[in-house]
N, C-alpha and C positions, 0 to 999 in steps of 0.2 A: 503494499499500499504506499502510496506517495505522501510525504509530510504535508501537512495542512498548515496553512498560512492565517496568521492571525493580524489584520492590517487596520491600523487606524486611518482615518480618512478626515482630512481638512477640506471642509467647503469654504471657499475664499470669495468674499466679494469686496471691492475696493482696498483691496489689500488687507483685509481683516478675517480672521476665523468666524463665520456665521453657522447658524443653525436654524431650522424652522421645521415644520410639518407639512409633507408633500409639496415642498419646494416653496413655500409661502410662510408670511409671517416671521421673517429672518430676524434674529436677534443676533447683537456682537456677543462674540464669545473670547477674542483678546487677538493676541499677535502670533503669526503663524510660526514664526522663527522661535518664539518660546515654546509653542506646541510641540515643534518637531524635536528640539533639544529635549523636552520632557519625557516623549514618547521613546525615543531612541535610549533614554536612561532607564526607563521601564524594561527594556528588553525587546523592543520591536524590532522585526526584522526587515521591515521596510514600511513605506508611508506612500500614501496618495494624497494628492491635491489636486481638487476639483474648481476650476475658475467657474462658478455656476452662473455668473452674470455674462460672460464673455459672449456667448453665442446670441443672446438676445438683444445685446448692446451692439452687435457686428463688429467685435473685435477680436482679436488673438489675446491668448492668456498673458496676464502680466509677466513679464520675464524678470522683473526686479524682486518679485516675491519667489520666484524657482531660484535666483541667484542667492538670496538672503538665506533660505532654507538651505541651499547646498552648502553654503559655508560652515553650517554647524552639523551637517549631516553625513554621517559615513555610510549608512544604509542605503539601498537601494530606493530610488523616488520614481514613482509614475505620476505624470501631469496631465491633466485633461482640461478641455475648457476652451471654444473658439477655434478648434483645430480645424483647418478647411482645406489643406494641400500638403503635399510633402515637404514643401518650403517651411511651412508651420511646424512639422514634426522636426525637422533639421535645426530650426532656431530654438525649439525647446532642450533638443538634446545637446546643443552646444553651450546652452543657460544651465545645464546640470542635470537635466532629467534623465533617467535610464531607460524609462518607457513612456510612451505618449499615447493618452486614451483619445479616441476618436467617437463621437456620438452622433450629434445630427448631420453632420455632413456625410458621414456613411450612409445614414437612411435617405438622403437627399440624392446622393450618387454612390452608390454601393462599390462601383469601380474604384473608388479611392483607396478601400482595402487593398486591392490588389496592388495598385500603385506604391502603397507605402511599404507593403511587403517586398516588393520587387527593388526598391531604393534603400529602404534601410533594414531590411530583414523582418520576419515574422516575430521574432523574440523582443523586437522594440515597439510593438503595437499590442494596445490593449482596446478593445472594441467594448465600447459601454452601451448596454441596451438598456433603456428605461422602459417599463411596460405597466400597463394597466389592465385589470380583469374586465372583459366584456360583461355588459349588463346581464346577458343571458346565463352567464358562467360557462360558456362554451370554448374559451380559451381567453388568452391575452394578448392586447394591441401595443404595438410600440408607439410611445410618445416622444415627442421631441421639442427642443427648443426651452428646455426646463420645464418639460411637462405641458406647456401651453398649446401645443398641436397635437392633435390625434391623427396618425399617420394613417390608419386602416391597414398597417403591415402586421402581419401575424407573426409574434415574437419568435415563436419556436420556428417558423420557417425563416425568418430573418437570421436567427442565430445558426441554423445550418448553412445558409449561404455564406456567411462571413466567415465562417469556418472552411467552407469549400475554396474559398479565395485566399487561404493562408492564415488567418487570425489564429492564434493560439490560446488566447486568453480573452475571455468574455466577462465582462464586470456587468452582471445581473442585478439592476436595481428595480424594486416592486414600487412603483409609485404611489400604491394604495397603503402601503405599510411605511413608507418614508417618514421617520419621525415620530410614528405613534407608538414606538416601544412595545408593540404586541407581537412581535417575532417576524421572521421571514415569511415570505410567501413559499412555502414548501412544495404546493403543488407546482408552481410555475418552474421552481427551480428543478424538481425531478423532471418535468417534460424537456426542458433545454438541457440537463446534462444526459439525458436518455437520447435526445437528438444530435448531439454533435459528438458523442464519443468520448473514451477516456484520454484522448490525446490532446483534447481541448480543454484546458483548466477554466472552470465556471467559478467566480467569486460571486458569494451570495451579499447581497446589500440591501438594506432598508427594513428597520423595526426591530433590530436588537435591542434587548434590554436587561437580559440576564443569561448567566452561562448555559443554562439549558436551551436557550434559543440557537447558540453557537453550535451545541452538539446536535440539535436537532437538524441543522443546515448540514453539517457533516455527515451524519448518517443519511441525509437524501441526495448525498454526492458531491457537494461542493468540495472543492480543493482549496479553498480559501473562504474565510468571513470577513467582511468588512464592518467596521462599526465606527461611530462617531460620539453620539450623545453619550452611552455609557461611559467613554473615556473622558469627555470633556467635563462631565458632571463630577468625575472622581468617584463614580460608584464602583469602578472598578478598575485595576492596572492590567496593562498588557501582560506583564509578567504573571499576575495572580491567575488571569483566566488562562495563560499558557500552563500553569502547574495544575489547575483544575480539571483540564482536559487530559493532561498527561496522567492523572489520578485515575481518569477512566479510560484508559488505554488508547488514547489518541496521540499519534505522534506528530508532534509539533514542531516545525523548523522553516527556514527559507526555501 
């Protein structure tokens, strides 16, 4: 069995860490550099930064935040938000990102996934899929532009398509669960994991509030679990959750 990754996430807007519910009602949480330094000290093996307003504001991710965090961070860093081209990926990599997340641009033009894989390598790319449940409960629909646009795309089929184009990691966020602290969308997670196969790492995101939620996602097939609120609020430390999972037979590591 592959090691499971516990990943703290910093949602950033205007250079500050923010948190909300279903991408709305954002509140200021603090300085991303200080958060990064703290999570590394807690034992985090990697960090994700998502510039959540970059796409809706029609701009690229803020490079100054990436550079600032990179100065204090020795662990791998994934950065997403506002990425629309291979050139955007290259700029973020040059600023200090180890991998770059692509979301809305891949939804609007899926060929971008193939272009990034060809230019930078699949190991440098994370495709972020935000999805919401259909009203009739028959599946999940990809949402874009920070949840403001319903695309009509089936989330499971879209995951299969980006995997076919060379993506080796999918960050799967439940729009319905985001910030609710009610647990991950396990049904959606199982469906995507089953569709893309074991060679594509699926990272569960949206809704974690307690250790049991992380364990449920891992048992549903997630190779990584991403969380924000439980770390920002100080409910748990990264190292504490790693120890809790190890005690239950889960091998945790990079």
